[in-house]
C-alpha positions as CSV (number, residue, x, y, z in Angstrom):
1,X,21.1,-13.7,23.1
2,X,23.5,-16.1,21.3
3,X,26.9,-14.4,20.9
4,X,27.3,-15.9,17.5
5,X,24.1,-14.1,16.4
6,X,25.3,-10.9,18.0
7,X,28.6,-11.2,16.1
8,X,26.7,-11.8,12.8
9,X,24.4,-8.8,13.5
10,X,27.4,-6.6,14.2
11,X,29.2,-7.8,11.1
12,X,26.4,-7.9,8.5
13,X,23.6,-5.6,9.4
14,X,25.1,-2.2,9.5
15,X,27.1,-1.8,6.3
16,X,28.8,1.6,6.1
17,X,26.6,4.2,7.9
18,X,28.4,7.1,6.3
19,X,28.0,5.6,2.8
20,X,24.4,4.8,3.5
21,X,23.6,8.3,4.6
22,X,25.5,9.8,1.6
23,X,23.5,7.7,-0.9
24,X,20.3,8.7,0.9
25,X,21.1,12.4,0.7
26,X,21.8,12.1,-3.1
27,X,18.4,10.5,-3.6
28,X,16.7,13.1,-1.5
29,X,18.4,16.0,-3.3
30,X,17.6,14.6,-6.7
31,X,14.0,13.9,-6.0
32,X,13.5,17.1,-4.1
33,X,14.8,19.0,-7.2
34,X,12.2,17.2,-9.3
35,X,9.5,18.1,-6.9
36,X,10.5,21.7,-6.8
37,X,10.5,21.9,-10.6
38,X,7.0,20.3,-10.8
39,X,5.8,22.5,-8.0
40,X,6.3,25.6,-10.1
41,X,3.6,24.4,-12.5
42,X,1.2,23.4,-9.7
43,X,-1.2,26.4,-9.7
44,X,-4.7,25.0,-9.9
45,X,-6.5,22.4,-7.9
46,X,-6.5,20.0,-10.9
47,X,-2.7,20.3,-11.0
48,X,-2.4,19.5,-7.3
49,X,-4.8,16.6,-7.3
50,X,-4.3,14.9,-10.7
51,X,-1.3,16.7,-12.4
52,X,-3.7,18.4,-14.8
53,X,-4.6,15.0,-16.4
54,X,-1.6,15.3,-18.8
55,X,0.2,12.0,-18.3
56,X,0.3,9.3,-20.9
57,X,-0.8,5.7,-20.3
58,X,2.9,4.6,-20.2
59,X,3.8,7.3,-17.8
60,X,0.8,6.7,-15.6
61,X,1.5,2.9,-15.7
62,X,5.0,3.6,-14.3
63,X,3.5,5.9,-11.7
64,X,0.9,3.4,-10.7
65,X,3.6,0.8,-10.3
66,X,5.6,3.2,-8.2
67,X,2.5,3.9,-6.1
68,X,1.6,0.3,-5.7
69,X,5.1,-1.2,-5.2
70,X,5.5,0.1,-1.6
71,X,7.6,-0.8,1.3
72,X,5.2,-3.7,1.9
73,X,5.9,-5.1,-1.5
74,X,9.7,-4.9,-1.2
75,X,10.5,-5.3,2.5
76,X,7.4,-7.1,3.8
77,X,7.0,-9.7,1.1
78,X,10.7,-10.7,0.9
79,X,10.7,-11.1,4.7
80,X,7.4,-13.1,4.7
81,X,8.8,-15.5,2.0
82,X,12.1,-15.8,3.8
83,X,10.5,-16.8,7.1
84,X,7.4,-18.6,5.9
85,X,8.1,-19.8,2.4
86,X,5.0,-20.8,0.5
87,X,2.6,-19.0,2.8
88,X,4.6,-15.7,2.5
89,X,4.3,-15.8,-1.3
90,X,0.5,-15.4,-0.8
91,X,1.1,-11.7,-0.5
92,X,2.7,-11.5,-4.0
93,X,0.0,-13.6,-5.6
94,X,-2.8,-11.6,-3.9
95,X,-1.4,-8.2,-4.7
96,X,-0.9,-9.1,-8.4
97,X,-4.2,-10.9,-9.1
98,X,-6.0,-8.0,-7.6
99,X,-5.0,-5.9,-10.6
100,X,-7.1,-8.1,-12.9
101,X,-10.2,-7.2,-10.8
102,X,-9.3,-3.5,-11.1
103,X,-8.8,-3.8,-14.8
104,X,-11.9,-5.7,-15.6
105,X,-14.4,-4.0,-13.3
106,X,-13.2,-0.6,-12.3
107,X,-10.5,1.2,-14.3
108,X,-12.3,2.5,-17.4
109,X,-15.8,3.2,-15.9
110,X,-14.2,5.0,-13.0
111,X,-12.2,7.2,-15.3
112,X,-15.2,8.0,-17.4
113,X,-17.5,9.1,-14.5
114,X,-15.1,10.8,-12.0
115,X,-12.9,13.9,-12.0
116,X,-10.8,14.2,-8.9
117,X,-11.7,11.6,-6.3
118,X,-13.5,8.3,-5.7
119,X,-16.5,10.2,-4.2
120,X,-17.1,11.8,-7.6
121,X,-18.2,8.4,-8.8
122,X,-20.1,7.3,-5.8
123,X,-22.1,10.6,-5.6
124,X,-22.7,11.1,-9.3
125,X,-26.3,10.0,-9.3
126,X,-26.9,10.1,-5.5
127,X,-27.4,12.8,-2.9
128,X,-24.0,14.5,-2.7
129,X,-23.4,15.4,0.9
130,X,-24.0,12.2,2.8
131,X,-22.2,10.1,0.2
132,X,-19.2,12.4,-0.1
133,X,-18.7,12.6,3.7
134,X,-18.9,8.8,4.0
135,X,-16.5,8.3,1.1
136,X,-14.0,10.9,2.5
137,X,-14.0,9.1,5.8
138,X,-13.3,5.7,4.2
139,X,-10.5,7.3,2.2
140,X,-8.9,8.7,5.3
141,X,-8.9,5.4,7.1
142,X,-7.5,3.4,4.1
143,X,-4.8,6.0,3.6
144,X,-4.0,6.1,7.3
145,X,-3.5,2.4,7.5
146,X,-1.4,2.3,4.3
147,X,0.7,5.2,5.7
148,X,1.2,3.3,9.0
149,X,2.8,0.5,7.0
150,X,5.1,2.8,5.1
151,X,6.3,4.5,8.2
152,X,6.9,1.2,9.9
153,X,8.9,0.0,6.9
154,X,11.0,3.2,6.8
155,X,11.8,2.8,10.5
156,X,12.8,-0.9,9.9
157,X,14.9,0.0,6.9
158,X,17.0,2.8,8.4
159,X,17.3,0.9,11.7
160,X,19.0,-2.0,9.8
161,X,21.3,0.4,7.9
162,X,22.4,2.3,11.0
163,X,22.1,-0.7,13.3
164,X,19.7,1.2,15.5
165,X,18.1,-1.1,18.1
166,X,16.8,1.5,20.5
167,X,13.1,2.2,20.2
168,X,13.6,6.0,20.7
169,X,15.9,6.3,17.8
170,X,13.7,4.2,15.6
171,X,10.8,6.5,16.5
172,X,13.0,9.5,15.4
173,X,13.6,7.8,12.1
174,X,9.8,7.4,11.5
175,X,9.3,11.1,12.4
176,X,11.9,12.3,9.9
177,X,10.3,10.2,7.1
178,X,6.9,11.8,8.0
179,X,8.3,15.3,7.9
180,X,10.0,14.7,4.5
181,X,6.8,13.3,3.1
182,X,4.8,16.4,4.2
183,X,7.4,18.6,2.5
184,X,7.2,16.6,-0.7
185,X,3.4,16.9,-1.0
186,X,3.2,20.5,0.0
187,X,5.7,21.6,-2.6
188,X,5.1,19.3,-5.6
189,X,1.5,18.0,-5.5
190,X,0.5,15.2,-7.8
191,X,2.9,16.3,-10.6
192,X,6.0,16.1,-8.4
193,X,4.9,12.9,-6.8
194,X,4.2,11.3,-10.2
195,X,7.6,12.0,-11.5
196,X,9.2,10.6,-8.4
197,X,7.1,7.5,-8.6
198,X,8.0,6.9,-12.2
199,X,11.7,7.2,-11.5
200,X,11.3,5.1,-8.3
201,X,9.5,2.3,-10.2
202,X,12.3,2.0,-12.8
203,X,15.0,2.0,-10.1
204,X,13.2,-0.5,-7.9
205,X,12.4,-3.0,-10.6
206,X,16.0,-2.6,-12.0
207,X,17.3,-3.1,-8.5
208,X,15.4,-6.3,-7.8
209,X,16.3,-7.7,-11.2
210,X,20.0,-7.2,-10.4
211,X,19.5,-8.7,-6.9
212,X,17.9,-11.8,-8.4
213,X,20.8,-12.3,-10.8
214,X,23.3,-11.9,-8.0
215,X,21.4,-14.4,-5.9
216,X,21.7,-17.1,-8.6
217,X,25.4,-16.2,-9.0
218,X,25.9,-16.5,-5.2
219,X,24.3,-19.9,-4.9
220,X,26.0,-21.1,-8.2
221,X,22.9,-22.7,-9.5
222,X,19.2,-22.3,-10.5
223,X,15.9,-22.6,-8.8
224,X,16.4,-26.2,-7.6
225,X,19.7,-25.2,-5.9
226,X,18.1,-22.1,-4.4
227,X,15.2,-24.1,-2.9
228,X,17.5,-26.8,-1.6
229,X,19.8,-24.3,0.0
230,X,16.8,-22.4,1.6
231,X,15.6,-25.7,3.1
232,X,19.1,-26.5,4.4
233,X,19.5,-23.1,6.0
234,X,16.1,-23.2,7.6
235,X,16.9,-26.7,9.0
236,X,20.0,-25.4,10.7
237,X,18.3,-22.4,12.2
238,X,17.3,-21.8,15.8
239,X,14.0,-20.5,14.4
240,X,13.2,-23.9,13.0
241,X,13.9,-25.5,16.4
242,X,11.7,-22.9,18.2
243,X,8.8,-23.3,15.8
244,X,9.2,-27.1,15.7
245,X,8.8,-27.8,12.0
246,X,10.7,-30.0,9.6
247,X,13.2,-28.5,7.1
248,X,11.0,-29.0,4.0
249,X,8.1,-27.1,5.5
250,X,9.3,-23.9,4.0
251,X,8.3,-25.3,0.6
252,X,4.9,-26.5,1.7
253,X,1.6,-24.7,2.5
254,X,0.7,-24.1,6.1
255,X,3.9,-23.0,7.8
256,X,2.3,-19.7,8.8
257,X,-1.4,-20.4,8.3
258,X,-1.8,-24.2,8.6
259,X,-1.3,-24.9,12.3
260,X,-4.9,-24.6,13.3
261,X,-8.4,-24.3,11.8
262,X,-8.4,-20.6,12.8
263,X,-5.1,-19.9,11.0
264,X,-6.5,-21.6,7.8
265,X,-9.6,-19.4,7.9
266,X,-7.3,-16.4,8.5
267,X,-5.4,-17.5,5.3
268,X,-8.7,-17.3,3.3
269,X,-9.6,-14.0,4.9
270,X,-6.2,-12.5,4.0
271,X,-6.4,-13.7,0.4
272,X,-9.9,-12.3,0.0
273,X,-8.8,-8.9,1.2
274,X,-5.7,-8.8,-1.0
275,X,-7.5,-9.8,-4.2
276,X,-10.5,-7.4,-3.7
277,X,-8.8,-4.5,-2.0
278,X,-6.9,-3.0,-5.0
279,X,-10.1,-2.1,-6.8
280,X,-11.1,0.0,-3.8
281,X,-7.8,1.7,-3.0
282,X,-8.5,5.5,-3.3
283,X,-4.8,6.4,-4.1
284,X,-4.7,3.9,-6.9
285,X,-8.2,4.9,-8.2
286,X,-7.1,8.5,-8.2
287,X,-4.3,7.6,-10.6
288,X,-6.9,7.0,-13.4
289,X,-7.7,10.7,-13.4
290,X,-4.1,11.8,-14.2
291,X,-4.6,10.6,-17.9
292,X,-6.6,12.5,-20.5
293,X,-8.8,9.7,-21.8
294,X,-10.3,6.4,-20.7
295,X,-8.2,4.6,-23.4
296,X,-5.0,5.9,-21.7
297,X,-6.4,4.8,-18.3
298,X,-6.8,1.3,-19.7
299,X,-3.4,1.4,-21.2
300,X,-1.8,2.6,-18.0
301,X,-3.3,-0.4,-16.1
302,X,-1.9,-2.8,-18.8
303,X,1.6,-1.2,-18.3
304,X,1.2,-1.5,-14.5
305,X,0.2,-5.1,-14.7
306,X,3.3,-6.0,-16.7
307,X,5.7,-4.1,-14.4
308,X,4.0,-5.2,-11.1
309,X,3.8,-8.9,-12.3
310,X,7.5,-8.9,-13.1
311,X,8.3,-7.5,-9.7
312,X,6.2,-9.9,-7.7
313,X,7.7,-12.9,-9.6
314,X,11.1,-11.7,-8.5
315,X,10.1,-11.4,-4.9
316,X,9.9,-15.2,-4.9
317,X,13.6,-15.4,-5.8
318,X,14.5,-12.7,-3.3
319,X,12.5,-14.3,-0.5
320,X,14.0,-17.7,-0.9
321,X,17.4,-16.1,-1.6
322,X,17.2,-14.4,1.8
323,X,16.2,-17.7,3.4
324,X,19.1,-19.4,1.8
325,X,21.9,-16.8,2.1
326,X,20.9,-14.8,5.2
327,X,18.8,-17.2,7.2
328,X,15.9,-16.7,9.6
329,X,18.1,-16.3,12.6
330,X,20.0,-13.3,11.3
331,X,16.8,-11.8,9.9
332,X,14.9,-12.1,13.2
333,X,17.9,-10.8,15.2
334,X,18.3,-7.6,13.1
335,X,16.4,-4.4,13.8
336,X,13.1,-4.5,12.0
337,X,12.8,-8.3,12.1
338,X,11.2,-9.7,9.0
339,X,11.4,-6.3,7.3
340,X,15.2,-6.5,7.3
341,X,15.4,-9.5,5.0
342,X,15.7,-7.5,1.7
343,X,18.5,-5.1,2.8
344,X,20.4,-8.0,4.5
345,X,20.2,-10.0,1.2
346,X,21.5,-7.0,-0.7
347,X,24.5,-6.8,1.6
348,X,25.1,-10.5,1.3
349,X,25.1,-10.7,-2.5
350,X,26.5,-7.2,-3.4
351,X,28.4,-5.7,-0.5
352,X,28.0,-2.5,1.4
353,X,27.7,-0.2,-1.7
354,X,25.0,-2.3,-3.2
355,X,23.1,-2.4,0.1
356,X,23.3,1.4,0.3
357,X,21.9,1.8,-3.2
358,X,19.1,-0.8,-2.7
359,X,18.2,0.7,0.6
360,X,18.1,4.2,-0.8
361,X,15.7,3.0,-3.6
362,X,13.6,1.4,-0.9
363,X,13.6,4.7,1.1
364,X,12.6,6.6,-2.0
365,X,9.8,4.0,-2.4
366,X,8.5,4.9,1.0
367,X,8.6,8.6,0.3
368,X,6.8,8.3,-3.1
369,X,4.1,6.1,-1.8
370,X,3.3,8.1,1.3
371,X,3.2,11.3,-0.8
372,X,0.7,9.7,-3.1
373,X,-1.4,8.6,-0.2
374,X,-1.3,12.0,1.5
375,X,-2.4,13.7,-1.7
376,X,-5.4,11.3,-2.1
377,X,-6.5,11.8,1.5
378,X,-6.1,15.6,1.3
379,X,-8.0,15.8,-2.0
380,X,-10.8,13.9,-0.5
381,X,-11.1,16.2,2.5
382,X,-10.7,19.4,0.5
383,X,-12.8,18.5,-2.6
384,X,-15.5,16.2,-1.1
385,X,-16.0,17.6,2.4
386,X,-14.8,21.2,2.5
387,X,-15.9,22.3,-1.0
388,X,-18.9,20.0,-1.8
389,X,-20.4,19.7,1.7
390,X,-19.3,22.7,3.9
391,X,-19.2,25.3,1.1
392,X,-21.8,23.9,-1.3
393,X,-19.4,23.9,-4.2
394,X,-18.5,27.6,-3.8
395,X,-14.9,27.2,-2.4
396,X,-12.2,28.6,-4.6
397,X,-9.4,26.4,-5.9
398,X,-6.9,28.3,-3.6
399,X,-9.1,27.5,-0.6
400,X,-9.3,23.8,-1.5
401,X,-5.5,23.6,-2.0
402,X,-5.0,25.3,1.4
403,X,-7.3,22.8,3.1
404,X,-5.4,20.0,1.4
405,X,-2.2,21.3,2.8
406,X,-3.6,21.4,6.3
407,X,-4.9,17.8,5.9
408,X,-1.5,16.6,4.8
409,X,0.1,18.0,7.9
410,X,-2.5,16.4,10.3
411,X,-2.5,13.1,8.5
412,X,1.3,13.1,8.5
413,X,1.4,13.6,12.3
414,X,-1.2,10.8,12.9
415,X,0.7,8.3,10.7
416,X,4.0,9.1,12.4
417,X,2.5,8.3,15.8
418,X,0.7,5.1,14.7
419,X,3.7,4.0,12.6
420,X,5.9,4.1,15.7
421,X,3.5,1.8,17.5
422,X,3.4,-0.6,14.5
423,X,7.2,-1.0,13.9
424,X,7.2,-4.6,15.1
425,X,4.6,-5.8,12.6
426,X,5.5,-7.1,9.1
427,X,4.6,-4.2,6.8
428,X,3.0,-6.5,4.2
429,X,0.5,-7.5,6.8
430,X,-0.1,-3.9,7.8
431,X,-0.9,-3.0,4.2
432,X,-3.3,-6.0,4.0
433,X,-5.4,-4.2,6.7
434,X,-5.7,-1.2,4.4
435,X,-6.7,-3.5,1.6
436,X,-9.4,-5.1,3.9
437,X,-10.8,-1.6,4.7
438,X,-10.8,-0.7,1.0
439,X,-12.5,-4.0,0.0
440,X,-15.1,-3.7,2.8
441,X,-16.1,0.0,2.6
442,X,-15.2,1.1,-0.9
443,X,-15.5,-1.8,-3.4
444,X,-19.1,-2.7,-2.6
445,X,-20.2,0.9,-3.0
446,X,-18.2,1.3,-6.3
447,X,-19.6,-1.8,-7.9
448,X,-23.2,-1.1,-6.8
449,X,-22.9,2.5,-8.1
450,X,-21.5,1.4,-11.5
451,X,-23.6,-1.7,-12.1
452,X,-26.9,-1.6,-10.1
453,X,-29.4,0.9,-11.4
454,X,-31.6,0.7,-8.3
455,X,-28.8,1.6,-5.9
456,X,-29.6,4.6,-3.8
457,X,-28.1,7.0,-1.3
458,X,-29.2,5.0,1.7
459,X,-27.6,1.9,0.3
460,X,-24.3,3.8,-0.5
461,X,-24.1,5.3,3.0
462,X,-25.0,1.9,4.6
463,X,-22.4,0.1,2.5
464,X,-19.6,2.4,3.3
465,X,-20.3,2.8,7.0
466,X,-21.2,-0.9,7.5
467,X,-18.0,-2.1,5.8
468,X,-15.8,0.5,7.4
469,X,-17.1,0.2,11.0
470,X,-17.2,-3.6,11.0
471,X,-13.6,-3.8,9.6
472,X,-12.2,-1.2,12.0
473,X,-13.9,-2.9,15.0
474,X,-12.6,-6.4,14.0
475,X,-9.1,-5.0,13.6
476,X,-9.2,-3.4,17.0
477,X,-10.4,-6.7,18.6
478,X,-7.9,-8.8,16.7
479,X,-4.5,-10.2,17.8
480,X,-2.9,-7.7,15.4
481,X,-3.6,-4.9,18.0
482,X,-3.4,-6.7,21.3
483,X,-2.7,-10.1,22.9
484,X,0.2,-11.2,20.7
485,X,4.0,-10.7,21.0
486,X,4.2,-8.5,17.9
487,X,0.9,-6.7,18.4
488,X,0.7,-2.9,18.6
489,X,0.0,-3.3,22.3
490,X,1.8,-6.5,23.3
491,X,1.4,-6.0,27.0
492,X,-2.4,-5.8,26.8
493,X,-5.0,-8.3,25.7
494,X,-8.6,-7.3,24.6
495,X,-8.6,-9.5,21.5
496,X,-11.8,-11.5,21.2
497,X,-11.9,-11.8,17.4
498,X,-9.5,-14.7,16.4
499,X,-8.6,-13.6,12.9
500,X,-5.8,-11.2,12.2
501,X,-7.3,-10.3,8.9
502,X,-11.0,-9.2,9.1
503,X,-11.9,-9.4,5.4
504,X,-13.9,-12.6,5.5
505,X,-16.5,-11.0,7.7
506,X,-16.3,-7.3,6.9
507,X,-16.3,-7.5,3.1
508,X,-19.6,-9.5,2.9
509,X,-20.9,-7.1,5.6
510,X,-20.2,-4.1,3.2
511,X,-22.1,-5.8,0.4
512,X,-25.0,-6.9,2.6
513,X,-25.4,-3.4,4.2
514,X,-25.5,-1.8,0.7
515,X,-28.1,-4.3,-0.4
516,X,-30.3,-3.9,2.6
517,X,-29.9,-0.2,2.7
518,X,-31.0,0.1,-0.9
519,X,-34.1,-2.0,-0.3
520,X,-35.3,0.0,2.8
521,X,-34.2,3.4,1.5
522,X,-36.2,5.8,-0.6
523,X,-35.4,6.0,-4.3
524,X,-33.4,9.2,-5.2
525,X,-35.6,9.9,-8.3
526,X,-32.6,11.0,-10.3
527,X,-33.2,8.8,-13.4
528,X,-31.6,11.3,-15.8
529,X,-28.3,11.3,-13.8
530,X,-28.5,7.5,-13.5
531,X,-28.9,7.2,-17.3
532,X,-26.1,9.7,-17.9
533,X,-23.8,7.8,-15.5
534,X,-24.5,4.5,-17.3
535,X,-23.7,5.9,-20.7
536,X,-20.6,7.7,-19.5
537,X,-19.2,4.7,-17.6
538,X,-19.6,2.4,-20.7
539,X,-18.8,4.8,-23.5
540,X,-16.9,7.8,-22.1
541,X,-19.3,10.2,-23.9
542,X,-19.3,13.6,-22.2
543,X,-16.2,13.0,-20.1
544,X,-13.9,15.7,-21.6
545,X,-16.7,18.3,-21.5
546,X,-17.3,17.6,-17.9
547,X,-13.6,17.8,-17.0
548,X,-13.2,21.1,-19.0
549,X,-16.2,22.5,-17.1
């Protein structure tokens, strides 16, 4: 490796390890104290799953923002923009536009019909057991892929802070994050997690605003100066020479996805997954049950859109700021690669103390998001599979919470192992795979259930399994898993599907399977429930009574 790059890495990437660890410990102690306090009031299943439905729209909007603005949003997108410019910003656009789909089509009807989980909606007017099992399985895979991204992001973040290059120690970091996440969920449930997410959202948005201001101060100019400096830094980088592009390409479409026809199609597939995925994310949908009314659910989405929109606009400044002030060579040479752009930028514009604070906020981001994901997955297994399917609705709330705790531990261990394998991937891309699964398996079934009166159990099961299996199969056969230098298994090659993002094929497959399954399946003959679901989804009549019951 170039000795100049090594010297830069030594000088800039570590900061002060003692200070970094101290700030981490302060954040962990404060958030754990909040979780412990909330845990004292977590006594019933509704407290563990939805916080008792007691949060206001503003509070829930903050929590949704904290849930949604994950390590992928902060670490992955800044790195993607810094290295690929225009193409990297697609992630910000896709993640943000997706909320409009969620607001217009899903938020209020979902809150009106469900109680704890997504499967409550899908099975409302259909046969309970097959639909709940299918929905729980889809929830598990979406949550698992999302968790993998958070674990990989945590490993990259701490590796940069402590200048850890050895794979073994990076794996240890991911393991520690997983253990802390498990503890958070077991103690605090949804209430504790929600409070942590609200605080984290405020800190994260405040932190990126300060970073953006410091970027403009550092370059001594506005957007034109920022873009010019980013172009100049890229032109002088070894990365530009290796990739063979002109300096201005960072400002043009196609740097990452324009080289071949296949990459252009991959671009469309990725955008489709990002825009449609949010409306099918179980941990986001579950947030609508933490508010007392559908009006508050709608208000919480409005708050979330404002906060999330501000954040994603700022990622453009941070990404090009990292390109201009840090440069692709230092980013790629640091532990974590593209995921190191944000902490390196914080160090460049604010020094060691600021880097420690921003990194601690990012670390809290990982903890809050993985806790929310773990609760969602555990609720799905305990409520939809254990209680509704295995126990025919007779399981006590204590039994359901106990099964949830076991699920959290198992899911935490699985996400740690897979997160270690995925540490070389950009975490924004890893999250896009979770979005693809949600858009393929969950969204078609949700929309059919809410808006197609003829939709039946056969269609629901076919839609979920068709979208899920096709998406997982295409991911397994894609260059994201094997056959590429940054794949999960770089030394093997069984990739026969050319696209890294499977949404272009798997999302239509989910809709098609649901349609065909409905046509060939027998009607459920539950007209009364279908009529009740339609009235409730549109008006909210009967929701509070059902929840009280």
